[in-house]
C-alpha positions as CSV (number, residue, x, y, z in Angstrom):
1,M,104.6,116.8,91.1
2,S,101.7,114.9,92.5
3,K,101.9,111.1,92.9
4,P,100.0,108.8,90.6
5,I,96.8,107.2,91.7
6,F,96.6,103.4,91.7
7,V,93.4,101.9,90.2
8,C,93.3,98.2,91.3
9,V,91.0,95.8,89.4
10,P,90.3,92.3,90.9
11,G,90.1,89.0,89.1
12,A,87.0,87.0,88.5
13,S,84.7,86.2,91.4
14,H,86.5,88.7,93.7
15,S,85.2,91.9,95.1
16,H,87.3,95.0,95.2
17,L,87.9,94.4,98.9
18,I,90.6,91.9,98.0
19,W,92.8,95.0,97.3
20,E,92.5,96.4,100.8
21,P,95.9,95.0,102.0
22,L,97.6,96.7,99.0
23,K,95.7,99.9,99.6
24,V,96.9,100.0,103.2
25,A,100.5,99.3,102.1
26,L,100.5,102.0,99.5
27,S,99.0,104.5,101.8
28,Y,102.1,104.3,104.0
29,Y,104.1,105.6,101.2
30,G,101.7,108.4,100.4
31,Y,99.9,106.8,97.5
32,T,96.1,106.7,96.9
33,A,94.7,103.4,95.7
34,V,91.2,103.0,94.3
35,P,89.9,99.4,94.3
36,L,87.3,99.0,91.5
37,P,84.4,96.6,91.7
38,L,83.5,94.9,88.4
39,P,79.9,94.7,87.2
40,S,80.4,91.1,86.2
41,V,81.2,90.0,89.7
42,G,78.1,89.2,91.8
43,G,76.2,87.9,88.8
44,N,72.9,89.6,89.7
45,P,71.9,90.0,87.0
46,P,74.7,88.4,85.0
47,T,76.4,90.5,82.4
48,Y,76.3,89.3,78.8
49,D,80.0,89.9,78.1
50,F,82.9,92.0,79.4
51,S,81.7,95.3,77.9
52,E,80.3,96.6,81.3
53,D,83.6,95.8,83.0
54,V,85.5,97.5,80.1
55,Q,83.3,100.6,80.6
56,A,83.7,100.6,84.4
57,I,87.5,100.6,84.1
58,R,87.4,103.3,81.4
59,N,85.1,105.5,83.4
60,I,87.2,105.5,86.5
61,V,90.5,106.0,84.6
62,T,88.9,108.8,82.6
63,E,87.6,110.5,85.7
64,I,91.0,110.4,87.5
65,S,92.9,111.5,84.4
66,D,90.5,114.4,83.7
67,S,91.2,115.6,87.2
68,G,94.9,116.0,86.1
69,S,96.3,112.9,87.9
70,D,98.3,110.1,86.5
71,V,97.1,106.6,86.8
72,V,98.8,103.2,87.5
73,L,96.4,100.5,86.5
74,V,96.8,97.2,88.4
75,L,95.1,94.2,86.8
76,H,94.9,90.7,88.4
77,S,94.0,87.6,86.4
78,Y,90.8,88.0,84.4
79,A,91.0,91.8,84.8
80,G,93.7,91.8,82.1
81,L,91.0,91.2,79.5
82,P,88.8,94.2,80.1
83,G,91.7,96.3,81.3
84,G,93.7,95.8,78.1
85,E,90.6,96.6,76.1
86,A,89.5,99.8,78.1
87,L,92.4,102.2,77.6
88,Q,92.4,103.4,74.1
89,G,93.2,107.1,74.1
90,L,93.9,107.1,77.8
91,G,97.6,106.6,77.9
92,K,99.6,109.6,79.3
93,A,101.4,110.1,76.0
94,E,98.2,109.9,73.9
95,R,96.5,112.5,76.2
96,E,99.4,114.8,76.0
97,Q,99.2,114.8,72.2
98,M,95.5,115.9,72.6
99,G,96.5,118.7,75.0
100,L,95.1,116.8,78.0
101,R,96.5,116.3,81.5
102,G,96.7,113.0,83.3
103,G,96.5,109.6,81.9
104,V,97.8,106.0,82.4
105,I,101.5,106.0,83.0
106,R,101.8,102.2,83.6
107,I,99.8,99.0,83.6
108,V,100.7,96.3,86.1
109,F,99.5,92.8,85.1
110,I,99.6,90.3,88.0
111,M,99.4,86.7,86.6
112,S,96.9,88.2,84.1
113,W,95.8,88.0,80.5
114,L,97.8,89.9,77.9
115,A,95.4,89.4,75.1
116,L,96.2,90.2,71.5
117,E,93.5,91.8,69.4
118,G,90.9,89.3,68.3
119,F,91.4,87.0,71.3
120,Q,88.4,85.0,72.4
121,G,88.6,82.4,75.2
122,G,86.0,80.2,73.5
123,S,82.7,80.4,71.6
124,R,79.6,81.3,73.5
125,G,78.4,78.3,75.5
126,D,81.7,76.4,75.4
127,T,83.0,75.8,78.9
128,S,85.7,73.3,78.0
129,A,88.5,75.9,78.6
130,F,87.2,77.0,82.0
131,F,89.2,76.2,85.1
132,P,88.2,72.9,86.7
133,Y,87.4,74.5,90.1
134,M,84.7,76.7,88.5
135,R,81.1,75.4,89.0
136,I,79.2,76.4,85.9
137,N,75.5,77.2,85.8
138,L,74.8,77.8,82.1
139,Q,71.1,78.6,82.7
140,A,71.9,81.2,85.3
141,G,74.9,82.5,83.3
142,I,77.2,82.3,86.3
143,S,80.0,80.3,87.9
144,T,80.7,79.8,91.6
145,I,83.7,78.4,93.5
146,N,83.6,75.9,96.4
147,P,85.4,77.6,99.3
148,Q,87.5,74.6,100.1
149,E,88.7,74.4,96.5
150,A,89.4,78.1,96.6
151,I,91.6,77.7,99.7
152,A,93.7,75.0,97.9
153,V,93.9,76.8,94.5
154,L,93.6,80.6,95.0
155,Y,94.9,81.1,98.5
156,N,97.3,78.2,98.8
157,D,100.2,80.3,100.2
158,M,98.2,82.2,102.8
159,P,97.7,81.4,106.5
160,R,94.7,79.2,107.0
161,A,92.5,81.7,108.8
162,E,93.2,84.4,106.2
163,A,92.5,81.9,103.3
164,E,89.3,80.8,104.9
165,Y,88.2,84.4,105.2
166,W,88.9,85.3,101.6
167,A,87.3,82.1,100.3
168,S,84.1,83.1,102.2
169,Q,84.0,86.4,100.3
170,L,84.0,84.9,96.8
171,L,81.1,86.0,94.6
172,P,79.3,84.5,91.6
173,Q,80.9,85.4,88.3
174,S,79.1,86.2,85.1
175,I,80.6,83.7,82.6
176,G,79.7,85.6,79.5
177,V,82.9,87.7,80.0
178,F,85.0,84.7,79.1
179,W,83.5,84.5,75.7
180,S,84.2,88.2,74.9
181,R,86.4,89.1,71.9
182,T,89.1,91.7,72.4
183,T,89.7,94.5,69.9
184,Y,92.5,96.5,71.5
185,A,95.7,95.7,73.4
186,A,96.7,98.6,75.7
187,W,100.1,97.0,76.6
188,R,101.3,97.8,73.1
189,Y,101.3,101.5,73.8
190,I,101.4,102.0,77.5
191,P,104.4,101.0,79.6
192,S,103.6,97.7,81.2
193,T,104.9,95.5,84.0
194,Y,104.1,91.8,84.3
195,V,104.3,90.1,87.7
196,L,104.9,86.4,87.7
197,C,103.8,84.4,90.8
198,G,105.6,81.1,91.2
199,Q,103.0,79.5,93.5
200,D,99.9,80.4,91.5
201,Q,97.8,77.3,91.2
202,S,95.1,78.8,89.1
203,L,96.7,80.4,86.0
204,T,100.0,78.6,86.8
205,L,103.5,79.9,86.2
206,P,104.1,78.0,82.9
207,Y,100.8,79.2,81.4
208,A,101.5,82.8,82.4
209,E,105.0,82.6,80.9
210,M,103.4,81.4,77.7
211,I,101.0,84.3,77.7
212,L,103.8,86.8,78.4
213,K,106.1,85.4,75.7
214,A,103.3,85.6,73.1
215,A,102.8,89.3,73.9
216,Q,106.5,90.1,74.0
217,D,106.9,88.4,70.6
218,S,104.1,90.5,69.1
219,K,105.2,94.0,68.0
220,P,104.9,96.7,68.9
221,N,104.7,96.2,72.7
222,A,105.6,98.3,75.7
223,I,106.2,95.5,78.2
224,D,109.5,96.8,79.6
225,T,109.7,95.1,83.0
226,V,109.0,91.7,84.4
227,R,109.2,90.8,88.0
228,N,108.8,87.5,89.9
229,S,106.6,87.8,93.0
230,L,109.3,86.2,95.1
231,M,111.1,89.6,94.9
232,L,108.1,91.4,96.3
233,K,107.5,89.2,99.4
234,T,109.3,91.6,101.7
235,L,106.5,94.1,101.3
236,S,104.1,92.0,103.3
237,K,106.8,91.5,106.0
238,H,107.8,95.1,106.4
239,P,106.7,96.4,109.8
240,S,105.7,99.7,108.3
241,V,102.9,98.0,106.4
242,F,101.5,96.6,109.7
243,D,101.9,99.9,111.4
244,T,99.9,101.6,108.7
245,A,97.2,98.9,109.0
246,M,97.1,99.7,112.8
247,Y,96.6,103.4,112.0
248,Q,93.7,102.5,109.6
249,V,92.1,100.4,112.3
250,K,92.3,103.3,114.8
251,N,89.6,105.0,112.7
252,V,87.4,102.0,112.6
253,I,87.3,100.6,116.1
254,K,85.3,102.9,118.2
255,D,86.2,102.1,121.8
256,K,89.9,102.6,121.1
257,R,91.1,99.7,123.3
258,T,92.2,97.2,120.7
259,V,95.9,96.2,120.5
260,W,97.8,93.6,118.5
261,M,101.0,92.6,120.1
262,Y,104.1,90.8,118.7
263,A,106.9,89.5,121.0
264,P,110.4,89.0,119.4
265,S,110.3,85.2,119.3
266,E,106.6,84.4,118.8
267,V,103.3,86.1,118.2
268,H,101.2,87.1,121.2
269,R,98.0,88.2,119.5
270,R,95.3,89.4,121.8
271,I,92.4,91.0,120.1
272,H,90.4,92.3,123.0
273,R,87.9,94.3,121.1
274,T,86.7,93.9,117.5
275,N,83.7,96.1,117.4
276,G,84.8,97.7,114.1
277,N,84.7,96.7,110.5
278,R,84.8,92.9,110.1
279,H,86.8,93.0,106.9
280,I,89.5,95.2,108.5
281,R,89.6,92.8,111.5
282,H,90.4,89.8,109.1
283,L,92.9,92.0,107.2
284,I,94.8,92.6,110.5
285,E,94.6,88.9,111.5
286,G,96.2,88.2,108.2
287,F,99.1,90.5,109.0
288,T,99.5,89.0,112.4
289,S,100.5,85.7,110.9
290,R,103.2,87.3,108.8
291,I,105.1,89.6,111.1
292,K,106.5,87.6,114.0
293,Q,109.5,89.6,115.0
294,Y,108.0,92.8,116.3
295,I,105.9,94.0,119.2
296,T,103.6,96.7,117.7
297,I,101.4,98.9,119.9
298,A,98.7,100.6,117.9
299,G,98.3,104.3,118.3
300,C,101.2,105.0,120.8
301,A,102.1,108.6,120.3
302,G,105.7,109.9,120.0
303,L,107.6,106.6,119.9
304,A,110.6,106.4,117.6
305,P,111.5,103.3,115.6
306,E,113.3,100.6,117.7
307,S,111.9,102.0,120.9
308,T,111.7,99.5,123.8
309,L,108.3,99.0,125.4
310,S,107.2,97.0,128.3
311,G,104.1,96.7,130.3
312,V,101.3,94.5,131.5
313,D,98.3,93.4,129.5
314,G,94.7,93.2,130.8
315,D,95.4,89.8,132.3
316,G,98.3,91.2,134.4
317,K,100.9,89.4,132.2
318,P,104.1,91.3,131.4
319,F,105.2,91.9,127.9
320,G,108.2,93.6,126.3
321,G,110.1,94.0,123.0
322,I,111.4,96.3,120.3
323,V,108.9,98.4,118.4
324,G,109.5,98.1,114.6
325,G,108.5,100.6,112.0
326,Q,107.6,104.2,112.0
327,I,105.4,104.1,115.1
328,G,105.7,107.8,115.8
329,G,105.5,108.9,112.2
330,Y,101.8,109.8,112.0
331,T,99.9,112.9,112.8
332,E,96.9,113.1,115.2
333,R,97.9,109.9,117.0
334,E,96.1,109.3,120.2
335,N,97.7,107.4,123.1
336,F,94.8,105.0,123.4
337,A,97.0,101.9,123.6
338,V,97.7,102.4,127.2
339,N,94.4,100.5,127.8
340,I,95.7,97.2,126.2
341,S,92.5,95.8,127.7
342,A,90.4,96.9,130.6
343,G,93.1,97.7,133.1
344,G,96.1,97.1,130.9
345,K,98.9,99.6,131.2
346,L,102.3,100.6,129.7
347,K,105.1,100.9,132.2
């Protein structure tokens, strides 16, 4: 039985690249993730309402389902509105009744809207319910977010460098989507998980809990699992996630001489070459601030977990430590890490 494909939809003002860390993590476990850009993000031209976002979600889910694959749809924040609207007839059970393969087997809402039918955030032109950090331009039909406010509100639990990077990637958001009226609630019919995030300073935990309770009190519903994000934090700390990211980077950085190193007590990060994709570089820099107990050498072939490595870097300084994760678990690895920098060698 093939594994389901994850379709990941970002919240307002965010490009699909925000899902790259999750895509990397899922790839380690053999899952495919498809981050989906929303037409309303970018605001050029602005969309009138959320109908284009609804159609974009419906199109990708239909395409994957028609190929025979099951889908897990992951929705963050605003994405819950078009995501909940888009799935009529696309649930796994519904498609089976029509003699079709594939379909959505689960929706994962992350601090997201669980809108009942007929929900509308406000009448067109009314911005009173918008978040205070949104800078509204009614004439242009878009909102923008000051990067410094974004760091404080949207990325408040991230390392500073990582937060600054993601804040710099924010895009104008078409505001017409927030005045859209829903007509369908997919969470009534498709098994759904709601992820609560205790440190969310945007939607906030009390407000998300209120949204969740309203949906749970409305029958029927298929919300059968609720998780607090505190239970999921080990994912970002797991060394295998970092190892997978290193494997991804191997295909991006062309000179094959880049290494990220972790000593047991403190991080020794030496990025000697970053000629590859800028987004991937920042992604890895984000990982470096989280995993502080491992020394990880990208691309070393044939090393088992818990192997001891030692050597000298390109500056002639010794290093050593325990390798964490499935370093030797990938195919077609190349032993390019022996050149930690020009002249760097493993012992």
